[in-house]
C-alpha positions as CSV (number, residue, x, y, z in Angstrom):
1,M,-0.2,0.0,0.0
2,V,3.0,2.6,0.7
3,R,4.4,1.5,-2.9
4,G,1.1,2.4,-4.3
5,L,0.8,5.7,-2.6
6,L,4.4,6.6,-3.8
7,D,3.6,5.3,-7.4
8,K,0.0,6.4,-8.0
9,G,-0.5,9.0,-5.3
10,F,-3.0,7.4,-3.5
11,A,-4.0,4.2,-1.7
12,V,-7.3,2.9,-0.3
13,F,-7.6,0.6,3.0
14,D,-10.7,-1.3,3.6
15,P,-12.6,-0.9,6.9
16,E,-11.1,-2.4,10.0
17,P,-12.9,-2.9,13.3
18,D,-11.0,-0.3,15.2
19,V,-11.3,2.3,12.6
20,L,-15.2,1.4,12.3
21,S,-15.6,2.1,15.9
22,W,-13.5,5.4,15.7
23,A,-15.7,6.4,12.6
24,E,-18.9,5.9,14.7
25,A,-17.7,8.0,17.4
26,A,-16.3,10.7,15.1
27,R,-19.6,10.5,13.2
28,R,-21.7,11.4,16.4
29,A,-19.4,14.2,17.5
30,A,-19.2,15.7,14.0
31,L,-23.1,15.6,13.8
32,A,-23.4,17.7,17.0
33,R,-21.2,20.4,15.5
34,I,-22.8,20.1,12.1
35,N,-26.2,20.9,13.9
36,D,-24.7,23.9,15.7
37,P,-26.2,27.1,14.1
38,E,-22.9,28.9,14.3
39,E,-21.0,26.1,12.8
40,T,-23.5,25.8,10.1
41,A,-23.4,29.6,9.3
42,K,-19.8,29.5,8.9
43,S,-19.3,26.2,7.1
44,L,-22.6,25.4,4.7
45,Q,-21.7,26.5,1.4
46,C,-22.5,25.9,-2.3
47,E,-26.2,26.7,-1.6
48,G,-26.5,24.1,1.0
49,T,-24.8,21.3,-0.9
50,W,-21.4,21.2,0.9
51,F,-20.6,21.6,4.6
52,V,-16.9,22.3,4.5
53,G,-16.1,21.7,8.3
54,V,-12.7,22.9,8.7
55,D,-11.5,22.1,12.0
56,C,-14.8,20.7,12.8
57,L,-14.1,17.5,14.7
58,P,-13.2,18.0,18.4
59,N,-10.4,15.4,18.3
60,D,-7.2,15.5,20.3
61,R,-3.4,15.2,18.9
62,W,-3.8,11.6,18.6
63,G,-7.2,11.5,16.8
64,A,-9.3,10.4,19.9
65,V,-12.9,11.7,19.7
66,A,-15.1,11.7,22.8
67,T,-15.2,8.1,24.0
68,S,-13.3,6.6,21.4
69,G,-9.4,5.7,21.5
70,P,-6.8,7.3,19.4
71,L,-7.0,6.7,15.6
72,T,-5.4,3.6,14.3
73,G,-5.4,1.3,11.5
74,S,-3.4,0.4,8.5
75,G,-3.9,3.7,6.6
76,Y,-2.6,5.8,9.3
77,G,0.0,3.4,10.0
78,A,1.1,3.8,6.6
79,A,1.3,7.4,7.0
80,Q,3.1,7.2,10.3
81,A,5.8,4.7,8.6
82,L,6.5,7.3,6.0
83,Y,6.3,10.6,7.8
84,G,6.5,10.0,11.5
85,A,4.0,10.4,14.4
86,L,3.0,14.1,13.5
87,P,0.4,15.5,15.9
88,L,-3.0,15.6,14.5
89,H,-5.2,18.8,14.3
90,R,-8.9,18.8,14.4
91,A,-10.0,17.3,11.4
92,Q,-12.1,18.8,8.7
93,V,-15.4,17.0,8.3
94,S,-16.3,17.6,4.8
95,V,-20.0,16.8,4.1
96,I,-21.6,16.5,0.5
97,Y,-25.2,16.5,-0.1
98,P,-27.5,15.9,-2.9
99,G,-27.2,18.4,-5.8
100,Y,-23.5,19.2,-5.4
101,P,-22.1,21.3,-6.8
102,K,-24.0,24.7,-6.8
103,P,-22.2,27.9,-6.8
104,R,-20.4,29.1,-3.9
105,A,-20.9,32.5,-2.4
106,G,-18.9,35.0,-4.5
107,E,-17.6,32.2,-6.8
108,S,-17.2,33.5,-10.5
109,E,-18.8,31.8,-13.3
110,A,-15.3,30.5,-14.5
111,A,-14.7,29.1,-11.1
112,F,-18.1,27.4,-10.8
113,R,-17.5,25.8,-14.2
114,Y,-14.1,24.6,-13.0
115,R,-15.9,23.1,-9.8
116,R,-18.4,21.4,-12.0
117,I,-16.0,20.2,-14.8
118,R,-12.8,19.7,-13.1
119,D,-14.1,18.8,-9.6
120,A,-12.5,21.9,-8.1
121,A,-9.1,20.0,-8.6
122,H,-6.3,21.5,-6.6
123,V,-3.2,20.7,-4.5
124,D,-3.8,21.4,-0.7
125,G,-1.7,24.1,1.0
126,L,-1.4,26.4,-2.1
127,L,-3.7,29.3,-0.8
128,A,-5.4,32.0,-2.9
129,I,-3.7,35.1,-1.3
130,G,-4.9,38.7,-1.7
131,E,-7.6,40.3,-3.8
132,V,-6.1,38.9,-7.1
133,R,-6.0,35.5,-5.3
134,R,-2.2,34.7,-6.1
135,R,-1.4,31.1,-5.3
136,M,1.3,30.6,-2.6
137,L,2.4,27.7,-0.4
138,R,1.3,28.6,3.0
139,E,0.4,25.2,4.6
140,R,3.0,22.3,4.3
141,H,1.2,19.3,4.8
142,A,2.9,15.7,5.0
143,Y,-0.3,13.9,3.6
144,I,-3.9,13.8,3.4
145,L,-5.7,11.0,5.4
146,G,-9.7,10.5,4.8
147,V,-11.9,8.3,7.0
148,S,-15.3,7.8,5.8
149,L,-18.0,8.4,8.5
150,T,-21.1,7.3,6.5
151,A,-22.3,4.4,4.2
152,C,-22.7,5.8,0.7
153,N,-22.6,4.4,-2.8
154,A,-20.0,5.3,-5.4
155,G,-22.3,8.1,-7.0
156,A,-22.3,10.2,-3.7
157,S,-19.6,12.7,-4.5
158,P,-16.4,10.7,-4.0
159,L,-12.8,11.9,-3.6
160,V,-11.3,12.3,-7.1
161,V,-7.5,12.0,-7.7
162,W,-5.4,12.3,-10.8
163,E,-3.2,9.2,-10.9
164,G,0.5,10.0,-11.0
165,S,0.1,13.8,-10.7
166,H,2.1,14.0,-7.6
167,H,5.1,13.3,-9.8
168,I,4.4,16.0,-12.2
169,M,3.7,18.6,-9.5
170,R,6.8,17.9,-7.6
171,R,8.9,18.5,-10.6
172,A,7.2,21.7,-11.6
173,F,7.5,23.1,-7.8
174,E,11.2,21.9,-7.9
175,R,11.7,23.9,-10.9
176,A,9.8,27.1,-9.4
177,L,11.6,27.0,-6.1
178,L,15.1,26.2,-7.2
179,G,17.6,28.5,-5.4
180,V,14.9,29.7,-2.7
181,A,15.6,28.7,0.8
182,P,12.6,26.7,2.2
183,R,11.7,29.0,4.8
184,D,11.0,31.7,2.1
185,W,8.8,29.2,-0.3
186,G,5.6,30.9,1.2
187,A,6.3,34.2,-0.5
188,V,6.9,32.8,-4.1
189,D,4.1,33.2,-6.4
190,L,3.2,29.9,-7.8
191,T,-0.1,30.8,-9.8
192,E,1.2,30.6,-13.2
193,I,3.2,27.1,-12.9
194,Y,0.5,25.8,-10.7
195,Q,-2.0,26.6,-13.4
196,A,0.1,25.3,-16.3
197,T,0.9,21.8,-14.5
198,R,-2.7,21.4,-13.5
199,R,-3.4,21.6,-17.5
200,E,-0.7,19.0,-18.1
201,V,-2.2,16.7,-15.5
202,F,-5.6,16.8,-16.9
203,E,-4.2,15.8,-20.4
204,T,-1.8,13.1,-19.2
205,C,-3.2,11.5,-15.8
206,P,-6.1,9.3,-15.3
207,R,-8.9,10.7,-13.3
208,V,-9.9,8.0,-10.4
209,T,-12.6,8.3,-8.1
210,L,-12.1,6.8,-4.6
211,P,-15.5,5.9,-3.1
212,L,-15.3,4.6,0.5
213,A,-17.1,2.3,2.6
214,V,-18.0,3.5,6.1
215,G,-14.8,3.2,8.0
216,G,-12.8,2.9,4.8
217,V,-9.6,5.0,4.7
218,C,-7.8,6.8,1.8
219,L,-4.3,8.1,2.1
220,V,-3.5,10.9,-0.6
221,H,0.0,12.1,-1.4
222,R,0.2,15.7,-0.5
223,L,1.2,16.9,-3.9
224,A,-1.5,14.9,-5.9
225,L,-4.1,16.9,-7.7
226,H,-7.5,16.0,-6.3
227,G,-10.9,17.0,-5.9
228,V,-14.6,16.1,-5.3
229,A,-16.9,14.7,-8.0
230,P,-20.5,16.0,-8.7
231,W,-23.3,14.2,-6.9
232,E,-24.8,11.7,-9.5
233,Q,-28.4,11.1,-10.1
234,G,-29.7,8.1,-8.0
235,A,-26.7,8.4,-5.5
236,E,-27.4,6.8,-2.4
237,A,-26.3,8.2,1.2
238,P,-28.0,8.6,4.5
239,P,-29.7,11.9,5.5
240,E,-26.5,13.3,7.0
241,G,-25.0,13.0,3.8
242,R,-21.6,11.8,2.4
243,M,-19.2,12.7,5.4
244,I,-15.4,12.2,5.5
245,A,-13.1,13.4,8.2
246,Y,-9.8,14.5,6.7
247,F,-6.5,15.0,8.7
248,R,-3.8,16.9,7.0
249,P,-1.0,17.2,9.5
250,E,2.1,19.7,8.8
251,F,5.6,19.4,8.5
252,G,6.6,21.8,11.5
253,D,10.0,23.0,10.4
254,F,9.8,25.4,7.6
255,S,13.7,25.8,7.4
256,R,13.9,22.2,6.0
257,P,12.7,21.1,2.5
258,C,10.5,18.3,3.8
259,W,7.5,19.3,1.6
260,L,9.5,18.6,-1.6
261,A,12.1,16.2,-0.4
262,H,10.3,13.6,1.7
263,P,8.7,10.7,-0.3
């Protein structure tokens, strides 16, 4: 599975008993947050079809939620084997509902078309900065780990990854950041090379959907281009929607080239 992550840019792990127990505890905790009016006002986007849920799950640095133990399982174990026991942040709880995607508030027509046609494909950590929304590296994640919290079928807006895209992205960012000290990478405007490299990925890499059973885990390379598929007609999900908890622990030392140099 580790080899699959490094070659393809993603790996999927079947549900395991401990992860299923963790997912049920996380689902209960997430629903309490999702139903909080203040959280809803902040997180419900795309005309009610996407609950963004950044930092929504009240887990500790080991992933424990309420009565659950720490997060365990083969997927998380593979991530730790590659990148060490980085502390976990409060997970994003991304929930998709029937009808996704609808336009997000303030989203341009071109941006919505990209969301609808290209799954809003992106590399995490490259944030849109300033009024002109220039892309800069402001978050240096080690990996993306998603745990499914609800049982859905394959049409319920699964995660999408472009297979092998992390290799292409790595080469592009290595060229763009050549000669720049790692601590200064966040000040480099990566917009043009990022957009050009996305186009290359769309032309050369297979688009792969990753539907997950409840308790299933996906491990995605931090440099992989990924997004969310539209909700298909006839897709099946419980009333609480397609719910995935995402962890993106960060490399803590910005003076080192971990983001590009690590596997």
